[in-house]
PDB file of N, CA, C and O in Angstrom:
ATOM      1  N   UNK A   1     -21.914  -4.267 -12.719  1.00  0.00           N
ATOM      2  CA  UNK A   1     -21.104  -4.110 -11.942  1.00  0.00           C
ATOM      3  C   UNK A   1     -19.790  -4.076 -11.622  1.00  0.00           C
ATOM      4  O   UNK A   1     -19.530  -5.273 -11.736  1.00  0.00           O
ATOM      5  N   UNK A   2     -18.884  -3.612 -11.337  1.00  0.00           N
ATOM      6  CA  UNK A   2     -17.305  -3.957 -11.616  1.00  0.00           C
ATOM      7  C   UNK A   2     -16.929  -5.051 -10.188  1.00  0.00           C
ATOM      8  O   UNK A   2     -17.439  -5.013  -9.068  1.00  0.00           O
ATOM      9  N   UNK A   3     -16.068  -5.807 -10.617  1.00  0.00           N
ATOM     10  CA  UNK A   3     -15.307  -6.340  -9.712  1.00  0.00           C
ATOM     11  C   UNK A   3     -14.322  -6.006  -9.110  1.00  0.00           C
ATOM     12  O   UNK A   3     -13.796  -6.688  -8.231  1.00  0.00           O
ATOM     13  N   UNK A   4     -13.851  -4.684  -9.574  1.00  0.00           N
ATOM     14  CA  UNK A   4     -12.409  -4.646  -8.966  1.00  0.00           C
ATOM     15  C   UNK A   4     -12.733  -4.001  -7.461  1.00  0.00           C
ATOM     16  O   UNK A   4     -13.663  -3.275  -7.110  1.00  0.00           O
ATOM     17  N   UNK A   5     -11.529  -4.583  -6.655  1.00  0.00           N
ATOM     18  CA  UNK A   5     -11.409  -4.325  -5.323  1.00  0.00           C
ATOM     19  C   UNK A   5     -10.463  -3.479  -4.732  1.00  0.00           C
ATOM     20  O   UNK A   5      -9.271  -3.659  -4.981  1.00  0.00           O
ATOM     21  N   UNK A   6     -10.766  -2.731  -4.108  1.00  0.00           N
ATOM     22  CA  UNK A   6      -9.714  -1.408  -3.637  1.00  0.00           C
ATOM     23  C   UNK A   6      -8.900  -2.094  -2.996  1.00  0.00           C
ATOM     24  O   UNK A   6      -9.371  -3.022  -2.338  1.00  0.00           O
ATOM     25  N   UNK A   7      -7.211  -1.836  -2.973  1.00  0.00           N
ATOM     26  CA  UNK A   7      -6.634  -2.582  -2.430  1.00  0.00           C
ATOM     27  C   UNK A   7      -6.496  -1.478  -0.687  1.00  0.00           C
ATOM     28  O   UNK A   7      -6.813  -0.296  -0.555  1.00  0.00           O
ATOM     29  N   UNK A   8      -5.958  -2.377   0.326  1.00  0.00           N
ATOM     30  CA  UNK A   8      -6.005  -2.335   1.237  1.00  0.00           C
ATOM     31  C   UNK A   8      -4.767  -1.062   0.977  1.00  0.00           C
ATOM     32  O   UNK A   8      -3.964  -0.953   0.050  1.00  0.00           O
ATOM     33  N   UNK A   9      -5.078   0.189   2.702  1.00  0.00           N
ATOM     34  CA  UNK A   9      -4.227   1.271   2.094  1.00  0.00           C
ATOM     35  C   UNK A   9      -2.831   0.694   1.774  1.00  0.00           C
ATOM     36  O   UNK A   9      -2.314   0.804   0.663  1.00  0.00           O
ATOM     37  N   UNK A  10      -2.086  -0.114   3.138  1.00  0.00           N
ATOM     38  CA  UNK A  10      -0.948  -0.639   3.302  1.00  0.00           C
ATOM     39  C   UNK A  10      -0.455  -1.120   1.927  1.00  0.00           C
ATOM     40  O   UNK A  10       0.607  -0.731   1.440  1.00  0.00           O
ATOM     41  N   UNK A  11      -1.528  -2.241   1.157  1.00  0.00           N
ATOM     42  CA  UNK A  11      -0.863  -2.823  -0.163  1.00  0.00           C
ATOM     43  C   UNK A  11      -0.391  -1.724  -1.294  1.00  0.00           C
ATOM     44  O   UNK A  11       0.182  -2.121  -2.308  1.00  0.00           O
ATOM     45  N   UNK A  12      -0.644  -0.389  -1.089  1.00  0.00           N
ATOM     46  CA  UNK A  12      -0.616   0.369  -2.575  1.00  0.00           C
ATOM     47  C   UNK A  12       0.697   1.239  -1.909  1.00  0.00           C
ATOM     48  O   UNK A  12       0.658   1.907  -0.875  1.00  0.00           O
ATOM     49  N   UNK A  13       2.019   1.005  -2.920  1.00  0.00           N
ATOM     50  CA  UNK A  13       3.456   1.521  -2.678  1.00  0.00           C
ATOM     51  C   UNK A  13       2.975   2.455  -3.450  1.00  0.00           C
ATOM     52  O   UNK A  13       1.991   2.568  -4.182  1.00  0.00           O
ATOM     53  N   UNK A  14       4.148   3.311  -3.044  1.00  0.00           N
ATOM     54  CA  UNK A  14       4.286   5.143  -3.428  1.00  0.00           C
ATOM     55  C   UNK A  14       4.605   4.831  -5.040  1.00  0.00           C
ATOM     56  O   UNK A  14       3.985   5.717  -5.628  1.00  0.00           O
ATOM     57  N   UNK A  15       4.989   4.350  -5.614  1.00  0.00           N
ATOM     58  CA  UNK A  15       5.078   4.517  -7.272  1.00  0.00           C
ATOM     59  C   UNK A  15       3.472   4.103  -7.729  1.00  0.00           C
ATOM     60  O   UNK A  15       2.959   4.673  -8.693  1.00  0.00           O
ATOM     61  N   UNK A  16       2.960   3.383  -7.192  1.00  0.00           N
ATOM     62  CA  UNK A  16       1.457   3.067  -7.615  1.00  0.00           C
ATOM     63  C   UNK A  16       0.471   4.358  -7.294  1.00  0.00           C
ATOM     64  O   UNK A  16      -0.330   4.872  -8.074  1.00  0.00           O
ATOM     65  N   UNK A  17       0.742   4.720  -5.989  1.00  0.00           N
ATOM     66  CA  UNK A  17       0.200   5.987  -5.713  1.00  0.00           C
ATOM     67  C   UNK A  17       0.848   7.189  -6.918  1.00  0.00           C
ATOM     68  O   UNK A  17       0.054   7.576  -7.775  1.00  0.00           O
ATOM     69  N   UNK A  18       1.754   7.534  -6.929  1.00  0.00           N
ATOM     70  CA  UNK A  18       2.315   8.657  -7.734  1.00  0.00           C
ATOM     71  C   UNK A  18       2.204   8.651  -9.281  1.00  0.00           C
ATOM     72  O   UNK A  18       2.538   9.627  -9.952  1.00  0.00           O
ATOM     73  N   UNK A  19       1.680   7.418  -9.855  1.00  0.00           N
ATOM     74  CA  UNK A  19       1.152   7.021 -10.706  1.00  0.00           C
ATOM     75  C   UNK A  19      -0.332   7.457 -11.017  1.00  0.00           C
ATOM     76  O   UNK A  19      -0.670   8.078 -12.025  1.00  0.00           O
ATOM     77  N   UNK A  20      -1.114   7.067 -10.069  1.00  0.00           N
ATOM     78  CA  UNK A  20      -2.264   7.605  -9.665  1.00  0.00           C
ATOM     79  C   UNK A  20      -2.898   8.761  -9.780  1.00  0.00           C
ATOM     80  O   UNK A  20      -4.031   8.973 -10.212  1.00  0.00           O
ATOM     81  N   UNK A  21      -1.664   9.906  -9.139  1.00  0.00           N
ATOM     82  CA  UNK A  21      -1.970  10.815  -9.022  1.00  0.00           C
ATOM     83  C   UNK A  21      -1.634  11.904 -10.239  1.00  0.00           C
ATOM     84  O   UNK A  21      -2.001  13.078 -10.274  1.00  0.00           O
ATOM     85  N   UNK A  22      -0.728  11.099 -11.359  1.00  0.00           N
ATOM     86  CA  UNK A  22      -0.317  11.930 -12.517  1.00  0.00           C
ATOM     87  C   UNK A  22      -1.083  11.573 -13.523  1.00  0.00           C
ATOM     88  O   UNK A  22      -1.015  12.294 -14.519  1.00  0.00           O
ATOM     89  N   UNK A  23      -2.191  10.165 -13.571  1.00  0.00           N
ATOM     90  CA  UNK A  23      -3.160  10.021 -14.600  1.00  0.00           C
ATOM     91  C   UNK A  23      -4.437  11.345 -13.953  1.00  0.00           C
ATOM     92  O   UNK A  23      -5.082  12.070 -14.710  1.00  0.00           O
ATOM     93  N   UNK A  24      -4.498  11.360 -13.010  1.00  0.00           N
ATOM     94  CA  UNK A  24      -5.663  12.646 -12.225  1.00  0.00           C
ATOM     95  C   UNK A  24      -5.163  14.013 -12.597  1.00  0.00           C
ATOM     96  O   UNK A  24      -5.844  14.982 -12.931  1.00  0.00           O
ATOM     97  N   UNK A  25      -4.005  13.937 -12.497  1.00  0.00           N
ATOM     98  CA  UNK A  25      -3.177  15.659 -12.602  1.00  0.00           C
ATOM     99  C   UNK A  25      -3.873  16.688 -13.910  1.00  0.00           C
ATOM    100  O   UNK A  25      -3.820  17.918 -13.889  1.00  0.00           O
ATOM    101  N   UNK A  26      -4.491  15.895 -14.971  1.00  0.00           N
ATOM    102  CA  UNK A  26      -4.973  16.603 -15.922  1.00  0.00           C
ATOM    103  C   UNK A  26      -5.923  16.732 -15.677  1.00  0.00           C
ATOM    104  O   UNK A  26      -6.354  17.419 -16.603  1.00  0.00           O
ATOM    105  N   UNK A  27      -6.965  16.500 -14.794  1.00  0.00           N
ATOM    106  CA  UNK A  27      -8.500  16.781 -14.438  1.00  0.00           C
ATOM    107  C   UNK A  27      -8.466  18.175 -13.616  1.00  0.00           C
ATOM    108  O   UNK A  27      -9.335  19.045 -13.672  1.00  0.00           O
ATOM    109  N   UNK A  28      -7.344  18.206 -12.881  1.00  0.00           N
ATOM    110  CA  UNK A  28      -7.414  19.122 -11.550  1.00  0.00           C
ATOM    111  C   UNK A  28      -6.960  20.796 -12.161  1.00  0.00           C
ATOM    112  O   UNK A  28      -5.944  21.224 -12.708  1.00  0.00           O
ATOM    113  N   UNK A  29      -8.073  21.337 -11.811  1.00  0.00           N
ATOM    114  CA  UNK A  29      -7.540  22.701 -12.236  1.00  0.00           C
ATOM    115  C   UNK A  29      -6.551  23.664 -10.952  1.00  0.00           C
ATOM    116  O   UNK A  29      -7.111  23.977  -9.902  1.00  0.00           O
ATOM    117  N   UNK A  30      -5.402  23.968 -11.150  1.00  0.00           N
ATOM    118  CA  UNK A  30      -4.293  24.288 -10.512  1.00  0.00           C
ATOM    119  C   UNK A  30      -4.922  26.103 -10.212  1.00  0.00           C
ATOM    120  O   UNK A  30      -5.107  26.856 -11.168  1.00  0.00           O
ATOM    121  N   UNK A  31      -5.121  26.454  -9.044  1.00  0.00           N
ATOM    122  CA  UNK A  31      -5.017  27.744  -8.712  1.00  0.00           C
ATOM    123  C   UNK A  31      -3.860  29.184  -9.543  1.00  0.00           C
ATOM    124  O   UNK A  31      -2.633  29.104  -9.589  1.00  0.00           O
ATOM    125  N   UNK A  32      -4.411  29.969  -9.912  1.00  0.00           N
ATOM    126  CA  UNK A  32      -3.376  30.790 -10.242  1.00  0.00           C
ATOM    127  C   UNK A  32      -2.246  31.134  -8.672  1.00  0.00           C
ATOM    128  O   UNK A  32      -2.398  31.192  -7.452  1.00  0.00           O
ATOM    129  N   UNK A  33      -0.896  31.321  -9.884  1.00  0.00           N
ATOM    130  CA  UNK A  33       0.286  31.403  -8.751  1.00  0.00           C
ATOM    131  C   UNK A  33       0.392  32.803  -8.211  1.00  0.00           C
ATOM    132  O   UNK A  33       0.388  33.700  -9.055  1.00  0.00           O
ATOM    133  N   UNK A  34       0.478  33.108  -7.057  1.00  0.00           N
ATOM    134  CA  UNK A  34       0.904  34.317  -6.800  1.00  0.00           C
ATOM    135  C   UNK A  34       2.256  34.518  -6.279  1.00  0.00           C
ATOM    136  O   UNK A  34       3.067  33.610  -6.099  1.00  0.00           O
ATOM    137  N   UNK A  35       2.422  35.570  -6.083  1.00  0.00           N
ATOM    138  CA  UNK A  35       3.859  35.761  -5.598  1.00  0.00           C
ATOM    139  C   UNK A  35       3.703  35.880  -3.880  1.00  0.00           C
ATOM    140  O   UNK A  35       2.849  36.486  -3.232  1.00  0.00           O
ATOM    141  N   UNK A  36       4.990  34.975  -3.363  1.00  0.00           N
ATOM    142  CA  UNK A  36       5.201  35.280  -1.579  1.00  0.00           C
ATOM    143  C   UNK A  36       5.733  35.700  -1.064  1.00  0.00           C
ATOM    144  O   UNK A  36       6.859  35.211  -1.155  1.00  0.00           O
ATOM    145  N   UNK A  37       5.680  36.634  -0.279  1.00  0.00           N
ATOM    146  CA  UNK A  37       6.207  37.488   0.378  1.00  0.00           C
ATOM    147  C   UNK A  37       7.123  36.423   1.577  1.00  0.00           C
ATOM    148  O   UNK A  37       6.778  35.426   2.211  1.00  0.00           O
ATOM    149  N   UNK A  38       8.457  37.227   1.495  1.00  0.00           N
ATOM    150  CA  UNK A  38       9.634  36.547   2.709  1.00  0.00           C
ATOM    151  C   UNK A  38       9.009  36.917   3.867  1.00  0.00           C
ATOM    152  O   UNK A  38       8.195  37.828   4.016  1.00  0.00           O
ATOM    153  N   UNK A  39       9.496  36.057   4.779  1.00  0.00           N
ATOM    154  CA  UNK A  39       9.210  36.011   6.471  1.00  0.00           C
ATOM    155  C   UNK A  39      10.555  36.258   6.800  1.00  0.00           C
ATOM    156  O   UNK A  39      11.512  35.854   6.140  1.00  0.00           O
ATOM    157  N   UNK A  40      10.628  37.067   8.042  1.00  0.00           N
ATOM    158  CA  UNK A  40      11.691  37.451   8.370  1.00  0.00           C
ATOM    159  C   UNK A  40      12.344  36.081   9.692  1.00  0.00           C
ATOM    160  O   UNK A  40      11.765  35.635  10.683  1.00  0.00           O
ATOM    161  N   UNK A  41      13.463  35.821   9.237  1.00  0.00           N
ATOM    162  CA  UNK A  41      13.784  34.512   9.951  1.00  0.00           C
ATOM    163  C   UNK A  41      13.657  34.568  11.368  1.00  0.00           C
ATOM    164  O   UNK A  41      13.683  33.557  12.070  1.00  0.00           O
ATOM    165  N   UNK A  42      13.487  35.995  11.906  1.00  0.00           N
ATOM    166  CA  UNK A  42      13.235  35.879  13.436  1.00  0.00           C
ATOM    167  C   UNK A  42      11.676  35.629  13.658  1.00  0.00           C
ATOM    168  O   UNK A  42      11.082  35.688  14.734  1.00  0.00           O
ATOM    169  N   UNK A  43      11.176  35.353  12.476  1.00  0.00           N
ATOM    170  CA  UNK A  43       9.378  34.927  13.054  1.00  0.00           C
ATOM    171  C   UNK A  43       9.169  33.389  13.050  1.00  0.00           C
ATOM    172  O   UNK A  43       8.148  32.766  13.342  1.00  0.00           O
ATOM    173  N   UNK A  44      10.538  32.864  12.595  1.00  0.00           N
ATOM    174  CA  UNK A  44       9.986  31.469  12.020  1.00  0.00           C
ATOM    175  C   UNK A  44      10.992  30.809  13.421  1.00  0.00           C
ATOM    176  O   UNK A  44      12.209  30.889  13.582  1.00  0.00           O
ATOM    177  N   UNK A  45       9.920  30.146  14.313  1.00  0.00           N
ATOM    178  CA  UNK A  45      10.082  29.121  15.052  1.00  0.00           C
ATOM    179  C   UNK A  45       9.859  28.106  15.428  1.00  0.00           C
ATOM    180  O   UNK A  45       9.589  27.781  16.585  1.00  0.00           O
ATOM    181  N   UNK A  46       9.998  26.987  13.836  1.00  0.00           N
ATOM    182  CA  UNK A  46       9.768  25.746  13.988  1.00  0.00           C
ATOM    183  C   UNK A  46       8.463  25.400  13.615  1.00  0.00           C
ATOM    184  O   UNK A  46       7.549  26.225  13.634  1.00  0.00           O
ATOM    185  N   UNK A  47       8.304  24.108  13.242  1.00  0.00           N
ATOM    186  CA  UNK A  47       7.090  23.435  13.054  1.00  0.00           C
ATOM    187  C   UNK A  47       6.914  22.208  14.018  1.00  0.00           C
ATOM    188  O   UNK A  47       7.663  21.339  14.464  1.00  0.00           O
ATOM    189  N   UNK A  48       5.843  22.468  14.114  1.00  0.00           N
ATOM    190  CA  UNK A  48       4.578  21.644  15.385  1.00  0.00           C
ATOM    191  C   UNK A  48       4.097  20.660  14.297  1.00  0.00           C
ATOM    192  O   UNK A  48       3.555  21.006  13.247  1.00  0.00           O
ATOM    193  N   UNK A  49       4.421  19.096  14.764  1.00  0.00           N
ATOM    194  CA  UNK A  49       3.716  17.966  14.349  1.00  0.00           C
ATOM    195  C   UNK A  49       3.143  17.530  15.164  1.00  0.00           C
ATOM    196  O   UNK A  49       3.678  17.217  16.227  1.00  0.00           O
ATOM    197  N   UNK A  50       1.458  17.323  14.843  1.00  0.00           N
ATOM    198  CA  UNK A  50       0.604  16.693  15.996  1.00  0.00           C
ATOM    199  C   UNK A  50       1.205  15.502  15.858  1.00  0.00           C
ATOM    200  O   UNK A  50       1.762  15.154  14.817  1.00  0.00           O
ATOM    201  N   UNK A  51       1.103  14.585  17.225  1.00  0.00           N
ATOM    202  CA  UNK A  51       1.592  13.222  17.409  1.00  0.00           C
ATOM    203  C   UNK A  51       0.945  12.268  16.398  1.00  0.00           C
ATOM    204  O   UNK A  51       1.463  11.380  15.721  1.00  0.00           O
ATOM    205  N   UNK A  52      -0.395  12.710  16.480  1.00  0.00           N
ATOM    206  CA  UNK A  52      -0.850  11.583  15.554  1.00  0.00           C
ATOM    207  C   UNK A  52      -0.396  11.490  13.881  1.00  0.00           C
ATOM    208  O   UNK A  52      -0.359  10.540  13.099  1.00  0.00           O
ATOM    209  N   UNK A  53      -0.110  12.776  13.753  1.00  0.00           N
ATOM    210  CA  UNK A  53       0.750  12.998  12.099  1.00  0.00           C
ATOM    211  C   UNK A  53       1.857  12.191  12.168  1.00  0.00           C
ATOM    212  O   UNK A  53       2.149  11.280  11.394  1.00  0.00           O
ATOM    213  N   UNK A  54       2.676  12.707  13.479  1.00  0.00           N
ATOM    214  CA  UNK A  54       4.456  12.132  13.311  1.00  0.00           C
ATOM    215  C   UNK A  54       4.030  10.296  13.239  1.00  0.00           C
ATOM    216  O   UNK A  54       4.524   9.637  12.325  1.00  0.00           O
ATOM    217  N   UNK A  55       3.090   9.606  14.283  1.00  0.00           N
ATOM    218  CA  UNK A  55       3.236   8.380  14.152  1.00  0.00           C
ATOM    219  C   UNK A  55       2.706   7.696  12.928  1.00  0.00           C
ATOM    220  O   UNK A  55       2.882   6.494  12.730  1.00  0.00           O
ATOM    221  N   UNK A  56       2.036   8.507  12.088  1.00  0.00           N
ATOM    222  CA  UNK A  56       1.339   7.944  10.690  1.00  0.00           C
ATOM    223  C   UNK A  56       2.901   8.128   9.827  1.00  0.00           C
ATOM    224  O   UNK A  56       3.348   7.191   9.166  1.00  0.00           O
ATOM    225  N   UNK A  57       3.517   9.251   9.926  1.00  0.00           N
ATOM    226  CA  UNK A  57       4.860   9.379   9.143  1.00  0.00           C
ATOM    227  C   UNK A  57       5.724   8.145   9.596  1.00  0.00           C
ATOM    228  O   UNK A  57       6.214   7.336   8.808  1.00  0.00           O
ATOM    229  N   UNK A  58       5.855   8.099  11.039  1.00  0.00           N
ATOM    230  CA  UNK A  58       6.849   6.833  11.577  1.00  0.00           C
ATOM    231  C   UNK A  58       6.503   5.305  10.604  1.00  0.00           C
ATOM    232  O   UNK A  58       7.239   4.534   9.988  1.00  0.00           O
ATOM    233  N   UNK A  59       4.844   5.361  10.867  1.00  0.00           N
ATOM    234  CA  UNK A  59       4.783   4.130  10.409  1.00  0.00           C
ATOM    235  C   UNK A  59       5.093   3.619   8.706  1.00  0.00           C
ATOM    236  O   UNK A  59       5.178   2.540   8.119  1.00  0.00           O
ATOM    237  N   UNK A  60       5.195   5.019   8.354  1.00  0.00           N
ATOM    238  CA  UNK A  60       5.615   4.733   6.622  1.00  0.00           C
ATOM    239  C   UNK A  60       6.871   4.357   6.137  1.00  0.00           C
ATOM    240  O   UNK A  60       7.774   5.193   6.105  1.00  0.00           O
ATOM    241  N   UNK A  61       7.077   3.026   5.693  1.00  0.00           N
ATOM    242  CA  UNK A  61       8.560   2.684   5.389  1.00  0.00           C
ATOM    243  C   UNK A  61       9.214   3.651   4.424  1.00  0.00           C
ATOM    244  O   UNK A  61      10.404   3.417   4.212  1.00  0.00           O
ATOM    245  N   UNK A  62       8.760   4.541   3.885  1.00  0.00           N
ATOM    246  CA  UNK A  62       9.677   5.052   3.421  1.00  0.00           C
ATOM    247  C   UNK A  62       9.984   6.576   3.929  1.00  0.00           C
ATOM    248  O   UNK A  62      10.626   7.451   3.348  1.00  0.00           O
ATOM    249  N   UNK A  63       9.305   6.619   5.231  1.00  0.00           N
ATOM    250  CA  UNK A  63       9.717   7.767   5.904  1.00  0.00           C
ATOM    251  C   UNK A  63      10.236   7.497   7.163  1.00  0.00           C
ATOM    252  O   UNK A  63      11.096   8.254   7.614  1.00  0.00           O
ATOM    253  N   UNK A  64       9.787   6.380   7.910  1.00  0.00           N
ATOM    254  CA  UNK A  64      10.027   5.952   9.010  1.00  0.00           C
ATOM    255  C   UNK A  64      11.569   5.755   9.490  1.00  0.00           C
ATOM    256  O   UNK A  64      12.563   6.070   8.836  1.00  0.00           O
ATOM    257  N   UNK A  65      11.541   5.216  10.668  1.00  0.00           N
ATOM    258  CA  UNK A  65      12.880   4.888  11.158  1.00  0.00           C
ATOM    259  C   UNK A  65      13.917   4.140   9.898  1.00  0.00           C
ATOM    260  O   UNK A  65      15.072   3.809  10.165  1.00  0.00           O
TER     261      UNK A  65
END
């Protein structure tokens, strides 16, 4: 049995998270790239962010106030 204790979410910094992702990346299979079609600027009306998501980002030191 492992004695490893996972850190609490707030104890993992962005650099550590990026390192974890870099180590896992070779195991992921990316879908084939497809060409995207342009969208007319008249169809773009902005971005709506749910309040819970906005609070989460605001509480993240790298992105918050």
